[in-house]
C-alpha positions as CSV (number, residue, x, y, z in Angstrom):
1,M,0.0,0.0,0.0
2,P,2.3,2.8,-1.2
3,S,1.7,6.2,0.4
4,Q,1.9,8.1,-2.8
5,Q,-0.8,5.9,-4.4
6,L,-3.1,6.3,-1.4
7,Q,-2.7,10.1,-1.4
8,S,-3.3,10.3,-5.2
9,T,-6.5,8.2,-5.1
10,L,-7.6,10.2,-2.0
11,S,-7.1,13.5,-3.8
12,D,-9.2,12.2,-6.8
13,T,-12.0,10.9,-4.5
14,L,-12.2,14.3,-2.6
15,N,-13.3,15.9,-5.9
16,Y,-16.7,14.1,-5.3
17,F,-16.8,15.0,-1.6
18,P,-15.9,18.7,-1.4
19,I,-17.2,19.0,2.2
20,L,-14.5,16.7,3.4
21,A,-11.8,18.9,1.9
22,G,-13.2,22.1,3.6
23,R,-12.7,23.7,7.0
24,I,-15.3,23.9,9.8
25,I,-16.0,27.2,11.6
26,E,-18.6,28.3,14.1
27,D,-20.7,31.3,13.1
28,T,-22.2,33.9,15.3
29,N,-25.4,31.9,15.7
30,G,-23.6,28.8,16.9
31,N,-24.0,26.8,13.7
32,A,-21.3,24.6,12.3
33,I,-20.4,26.0,8.9
34,V,-18.1,24.2,6.3
35,H,-16.1,26.5,4.1
36,L,-15.4,24.7,0.8
37,T,-11.8,25.9,0.7
38,N,-10.4,22.7,-0.9
39,E,-7.6,22.7,1.6
40,G,-7.8,18.9,1.9
41,V,-7.8,16.5,4.8
42,L,-5.3,16.2,7.6
43,F,-3.2,13.2,6.5
44,T,-0.5,11.8,8.8
45,E,1.9,8.9,8.2
46,A,3.3,7.1,11.3
47,R,5.4,4.1,12.1
48,C,5.0,1.6,14.9
49,N,8.2,-0.3,14.9
50,N,7.6,-2.3,18.1
51,Q,4.2,-3.9,17.4
52,K,2.8,-6.4,14.9
53,L,-0.8,-6.8,13.7
54,D,-1.3,-9.6,16.3
55,Y,-1.3,-6.9,19.0
56,F,-4.5,-5.4,17.6
57,I,-6.3,-8.3,15.9
58,Q,-6.7,-11.9,17.1
59,Q,-5.2,-13.7,14.1
60,T,-5.9,-17.2,15.6
61,A,-9.7,-16.8,15.5
62,D,-11.7,-18.1,12.5
63,I,-13.2,-14.6,12.2
64,K,-10.8,-11.7,13.0
65,E,-12.0,-9.4,15.8
66,F,-10.3,-6.4,17.2
67,D,-8.5,-7.1,20.4
68,Y,-9.5,-4.5,23.0
69,E,-7.5,-6.0,25.8
70,N,-4.4,-4.1,24.7
71,I,-6.4,-0.8,24.5
72,N,-7.5,-1.4,28.1
73,S,-4.0,-2.1,29.3
74,S,-2.8,1.2,28.0
75,D,-5.3,3.0,30.4
76,L,-6.8,5.1,27.7
77,S,-7.9,8.5,28.9
78,V,-10.0,11.1,27.0
79,L,-9.7,14.8,27.5
80,V,-13.0,16.6,26.9
81,T,-12.6,19.3,24.3
82,S,-14.9,22.1,23.2
83,D,-13.0,23.0,20.0
84,W,-14.4,21.3,17.0
85,T,-13.2,23.7,14.4
86,G,-10.6,22.8,11.8
87,P,-10.3,19.9,9.2
88,M,-13.5,18.0,8.5
89,L,-11.6,14.7,8.1
90,S,-8.3,13.3,9.6
91,I,-6.6,10.3,8.2
92,Q,-3.6,8.4,9.7
93,L,-1.6,5.7,7.9
94,T,0.3,3.6,10.5
95,R,2.9,1.1,9.3
96,L,3.6,-1.8,11.7
97,Q,6.7,-3.8,12.3
98,C,5.4,-6.8,10.3
99,G,4.7,-4.7,7.3
100,S,0.9,-4.5,7.9
101,V,-0.9,-1.1,7.6
102,I,-3.6,0.4,9.7
103,L,-5.6,3.2,8.0
104,S,-7.6,5.3,10.5
105,L,-10.3,7.8,9.6
106,S,-11.7,10.4,12.1
107,A,-14.5,12.7,10.9
108,F,-16.7,15.5,12.3
109,H,-19.7,13.4,13.3
110,C,-22.2,16.4,13.2
111,L,-21.8,16.5,9.5
112,M,-20.9,12.9,8.6
113,D,-22.7,9.8,9.9
114,A,-21.7,6.1,9.5
115,Q,-23.5,5.7,6.2
116,S,-21.6,8.7,4.8
117,T,-18.4,7.3,6.1
118,A,-19.0,4.0,4.5
119,H,-19.9,5.7,1.2
120,F,-16.7,7.6,1.2
121,M,-14.5,4.6,2.0
122,N,-16.1,2.5,-0.7
123,T,-15.6,5.3,-3.3
124,W,-12.0,5.8,-2.2
125,A,-11.3,2.1,-2.5
126,S,-12.8,1.9,-5.9
127,G,-10.7,4.7,-7.2
128,G,-13.6,7.1,-7.5
129,K,-15.9,4.7,-9.3
130,F,-19.3,4.7,-7.6
131,K,-20.9,1.3,-7.0
132,S,-24.5,2.6,-7.0
133,Y,-25.1,6.3,-6.4
134,S,-23.1,9.5,-6.1
135,P,-23.2,11.5,-2.9
136,M,-26.1,13.9,-2.5
137,T,-26.3,16.9,-0.2
138,D,-29.9,18.1,-0.8
139,K,-31.8,17.5,2.4
140,S,-35.1,19.0,1.3
141,F,-36.9,15.7,1.6
142,V,-36.6,15.9,5.4
143,L,-38.3,19.3,5.6
144,L,-41.9,20.1,6.2
145,T,-43.8,21.1,3.0
146,S,-45.6,23.9,4.9
147,V,-45.9,25.3,8.4
148,D,-49.5,26.4,9.1
149,Q,-49.1,27.1,12.9
150,P,-46.4,27.9,15.4
151,I,-44.1,25.0,16.1
152,S,-43.9,23.8,19.7
153,R,-41.2,21.7,21.2
154,P,-41.5,17.9,20.5
155,L,-41.9,15.9,23.7
156,D,-38.9,13.8,22.8
157,C,-36.5,16.6,21.9
158,V,-33.7,17.5,24.2
159,Y,-33.4,21.1,22.8
160,N,-35.6,23.9,24.1
161,R,-36.0,27.1,22.1
162,N,-38.5,28.6,24.6
163,M,-36.4,28.3,27.7
164,D,-36.6,31.3,30.1
165,L,-32.9,32.2,30.2
166,L,-33.5,34.6,33.1
167,S,-34.7,31.8,35.4
168,R,-31.8,29.5,34.8
169,S,-28.1,29.8,35.4
170,P,-26.1,29.8,32.1
171,F,-24.5,26.7,30.9
172,V,-20.8,26.6,31.8
173,Q,-18.6,23.9,30.4
174,T,-16.1,22.3,32.7
175,P,-12.7,22.6,31.1
176,R,-10.7,19.5,30.1
177,Q,-12.1,16.8,32.5
178,H,-10.2,13.6,32.9
179,V,-12.3,10.7,31.7
180,I,-11.4,7.1,32.1
181,C,-12.3,5.1,28.9
182,K,-12.5,1.3,29.0
183,V,-13.9,-1.4,26.8
184,Y,-16.0,-4.2,28.4
185,H,-17.1,-7.4,26.8
186,F,-20.6,-8.8,27.2
187,S,-20.9,-12.4,26.1
188,T,-24.0,-13.9,24.3
189,S,-25.1,-15.7,27.4
190,E,-24.8,-12.6,29.5
191,L,-26.8,-10.6,27.0
192,K,-29.4,-13.3,27.0
193,N,-29.7,-13.2,30.8
194,I,-30.0,-9.4,30.7
195,K,-32.7,-9.5,28.0
196,E,-34.7,-12.3,29.8
197,E,-34.6,-10.2,33.0
198,A,-35.9,-7.1,31.0
199,M,-38.7,-9.2,29.5
200,K,-40.0,-10.4,32.9
201,G,-42.0,-7.2,33.6
202,L,-43.7,-6.8,30.2
203,T,-47.4,-6.3,30.5
204,N,-47.9,-7.6,27.0
205,R,-45.8,-10.6,26.0
206,A,-46.1,-9.5,22.4
207,D,-44.1,-6.4,23.0
208,Y,-40.6,-6.5,21.7
209,I,-37.5,-5.6,23.8
210,S,-34.3,-5.7,21.9
211,T,-30.8,-6.6,23.2
212,Y,-30.0,-2.9,22.7
213,D,-33.0,-1.8,24.9
214,S,-32.1,-4.2,27.7
215,L,-28.4,-3.6,27.7
216,Y,-28.7,0.1,27.6
217,A,-31.2,0.0,30.5
218,H,-28.8,-2.1,32.5
219,I,-25.9,0.3,31.8
220,I,-28.0,3.3,32.9
221,L,-28.8,1.6,36.2
222,V,-25.1,0.8,36.7
223,I,-23.8,4.3,35.9
224,N,-26.6,5.9,37.9
225,K,-25.5,4.0,40.9
226,A,-21.9,4.8,40.4
227,S,-22.6,8.5,39.8
228,Q,-24.6,9.2,42.9
229,P,-25.3,11.8,44.2
230,S,-24.0,14.1,41.4
231,L,-26.0,12.7,38.6
232,N,-29.5,12.5,40.1
233,Q,-29.8,15.6,42.2
234,N,-33.3,16.3,40.7
235,K,-34.4,12.7,41.3
236,K,-34.6,12.0,37.6
237,I,-32.5,10.0,35.1
238,K,-32.0,11.9,31.9
239,I,-31.8,9.4,28.9
240,L,-30.4,10.6,25.6
241,Q,-30.1,8.5,22.5
242,P,-28.8,9.7,19.1
243,F,-31.2,8.3,16.6
244,N,-30.3,7.9,12.9
245,G,-33.5,8.7,11.1
246,R,-32.1,8.0,7.6
247,S,-34.0,4.6,7.3
248,R,-37.3,6.2,8.1
249,F,-37.3,8.1,4.8
250,V,-36.2,5.3,2.5
251,P,-39.6,3.6,2.0
252,S,-41.4,6.6,0.6
253,H,-38.5,8.2,-1.2
254,S,-36.1,7.3,-3.9
255,Q,-33.2,5.0,-3.1
256,V,-31.0,8.0,-3.6
257,V,-31.8,9.0,0.0
258,L,-29.4,6.3,1.1
259,G,-26.7,8.3,-0.7
260,Y,-27.4,11.5,1.2
261,F,-24.0,12.7,2.4
262,G,-24.3,14.2,5.8
263,C,-25.7,13.3,9.2
264,F,-29.3,12.2,10.0
265,V,-28.8,12.0,13.8
266,F,-31.6,13.4,16.0
267,W,-31.2,13.6,19.8
268,I,-34.2,11.9,21.4
269,Y,-34.7,12.6,25.1
270,E,-36.7,11.3,28.1
271,E,-36.7,12.0,31.8
272,V,-37.4,9.1,34.1
273,P,-38.2,9.7,37.8
274,I,-35.9,7.7,40.2
275,E,-38.3,5.6,42.2
276,E,-38.1,2.3,44.0
277,S,-40.3,0.8,41.3
278,L,-37.8,1.6,38.6
279,T,-36.7,-1.7,37.2
280,L,-34.6,-3.0,34.3
281,S,-37.8,-4.0,32.5
282,S,-39.6,-0.6,32.9
283,L,-36.5,1.3,31.8
284,A,-35.9,-1.0,28.8
285,Q,-39.5,-0.4,27.7
286,T,-39.0,3.4,28.0
287,I,-35.8,3.2,25.8
288,H,-37.6,1.1,23.2
289,N,-40.6,3.5,23.0
290,M,-38.3,6.5,22.6
291,Y,-37.1,5.5,19.1
292,S,-39.9,3.1,17.9
293,K,-42.4,5.9,17.8
294,Q,-40.3,8.0,15.4
295,D,-41.5,8.3,11.8
296,E,-41.2,10.6,8.9
297,N,-43.6,13.2,10.2
298,S,-42.1,13.3,13.7
299,L,-38.6,13.7,12.4
300,R,-39.7,16.4,9.9
301,Y,-41.4,18.3,12.8
302,Y,-38.3,17.8,15.0
303,N,-36.1,19.3,12.3
304,A,-38.5,22.2,11.7
305,Y,-38.5,23.0,15.4
306,L,-34.7,23.2,15.5
307,S,-34.6,25.6,12.5
308,S,-37.7,27.7,13.5
309,D,-37.7,31.4,14.3
310,D,-34.5,33.2,13.2
311,G,-32.2,30.1,12.8
312,N,-30.1,31.0,15.9
313,I,-29.0,27.6,17.1
314,R,-27.8,29.2,20.4
315,K,-31.5,29.4,21.3
316,N,-31.7,25.6,21.3
317,R,-30.7,25.2,24.9
318,V,-30.5,21.7,26.1
319,D,-32.4,20.3,29.1
320,A,-29.5,17.8,29.6
321,D,-25.9,18.7,30.4
322,I,-24.2,16.3,27.9
323,C,-20.7,17.7,28.4
324,N,-20.5,17.8,32.2
325,C,-23.3,15.8,33.9
326,D,-25.8,13.6,32.2
327,F,-24.8,10.5,30.2
328,H,-25.8,9.1,26.9
329,C,-25.5,6.0,24.8
330,T,-24.9,5.4,21.1
331,S,-24.9,2.2,19.1
332,W,-24.1,0.9,15.6
333,R,-26.8,-1.7,16.1
334,K,-25.0,-4.4,14.2
335,V,-24.7,-2.5,11.0
336,D,-21.1,-3.7,10.4
337,M,-20.2,-0.2,9.0
338,L,-23.0,-0.4,6.5
339,E,-21.2,-2.7,4.0
340,A,-18.1,-0.5,4.0
341,S,-15.3,-2.4,2.2
342,F,-11.7,-1.3,1.5
343,H,-10.9,-3.8,-1.3
344,G,-12.9,-6.5,0.5
345,N,-13.3,-7.1,4.2
346,D,-11.5,-10.4,4.1
347,S,-8.1,-8.8,3.4
348,Y,-8.8,-5.4,4.9
349,P,-11.2,-5.8,7.9
350,I,-12.8,-2.6,9.2
351,F,-13.3,-1.8,12.8
352,N,-14.7,1.1,14.8
353,G,-13.1,2.3,18.0
354,P,-12.5,5.1,20.5
355,T,-11.7,8.6,19.6
356,K,-12.3,12.0,21.1
357,Y,-15.7,12.5,22.9
358,R,-17.1,15.7,24.2
359,G,-19.1,14.0,27.0
360,S,-17.7,12.9,30.4
361,R,-20.3,10.1,30.9
362,F,-21.1,7.9,27.9
363,C,-21.3,4.4,26.6
364,I,-20.9,3.2,23.1
365,M,-22.0,-0.2,21.9
366,M,-19.7,-1.5,19.2
367,D,-20.7,-3.7,16.3
368,A,-21.7,-7.2,17.4
369,N,-18.9,-9.7,17.0
370,R,-19.6,-11.6,13.8
371,N,-18.7,-15.1,15.2
372,D,-20.9,-15.2,18.3
373,E,-23.0,-11.9,18.4
374,S,-21.3,-10.8,21.7
375,I,-20.9,-7.1,22.1
376,N,-18.0,-4.8,23.2
377,V,-19.1,-1.6,25.1
378,L,-16.9,1.4,25.4
379,F,-17.4,3.2,28.7
380,G,-16.4,6.7,29.6
381,L,-16.7,7.9,33.2
382,K,-15.1,10.5,35.4
383,E,-12.3,8.9,37.3
384,Q,-13.9,8.8,40.7
385,E,-17.2,7.4,39.4
386,Y,-15.3,4.8,37.4
387,E,-13.6,3.6,40.6
388,R,-16.9,3.5,42.4
389,M,-18.4,1.4,39.6
390,L,-15.6,-1.1,40.1
391,E,-16.2,-1.3,43.8
392,Q,-20.0,-1.8,43.4
393,N,-19.3,-4.7,40.9
394,L,-22.7,-4.5,39.3
395,L,-21.7,-4.3,35.6
396,H,-21.5,-8.0,35.1
397,K,-24.1,-9.1,37.7
398,Y,-26.0,-11.2,35.0
399,R,-23.0,-13.4,34.1
């Protein structure tokens, strides 16, 4: 994999993705703006002369999986940052002692979701030859056709444009907190036990609770216990889930919607009172209902609410402190990077992993392992809370 060839094909591919070659700034209204300056991406070439590929990937397994044990032994810590201006995309080429190569991509998530990342990778690998459709940036299909009445805040929206700023103290970001970041493995039998426990309290046995619903509910209860009393001062748990609404628009729109290059993530939000009756089952049902009720109309209305009035995004104050206090969860939901392939997954396997996060409490569910459907979860907690979680020993109580 010659560096010159990679950079040459990358340059050709960026002609079709001008956003990635631009620079991000924040305007006076708080919006992220990409200037199409054609300055290119941040490309770094590095050498790791003391490690082979076996350090990162288990070569003995029938199906190669990323080995997170070595990441954990390095005691990875994440510094919370508020600066997201600069290059849209960063790429690092790392050459290992054995001659293997690791190609890492890090993108600005607010403007590029997993589907867009996979689209870019496939196009780059094919030398600029599109397999099915070219990238599209027109987002008009997600807009309301008309607005006949004032738009009020959706119940599941974390942003509040009508907040009385005089009655609340201003949001202040805590600078550069130390966050412990670790990966934990949940086996298939453990996931089955968690799901069975979550299914016990269902009032209707026909209701569906997914592995994601039950695992996220379990994680919330664990983190809530470890974070007391700082997290639940108001006797409520604030649940946030980034929801990718792209698939909701595919049935009634052209297949080209799948080629939309950007980000379809909506923050859906719920407050759950902390009561003795709060169980794994009731929490899992709440999580499931949060995203299952979303459809085309609800997402159009959500988008219209965010852009209503004068377009000043700074008026979209949040009812959850994502950076300092409350926690959230994201998941790839077994999408396996949406069929991303860099000259075939057999010879060039693709993995997702930790990068910089703005939150100080979060959990990220990785792709399910292809050989046994077990799941790796990336945790981020403040150092003191992380140590308390270890002392309480509740994370793997269903093993």
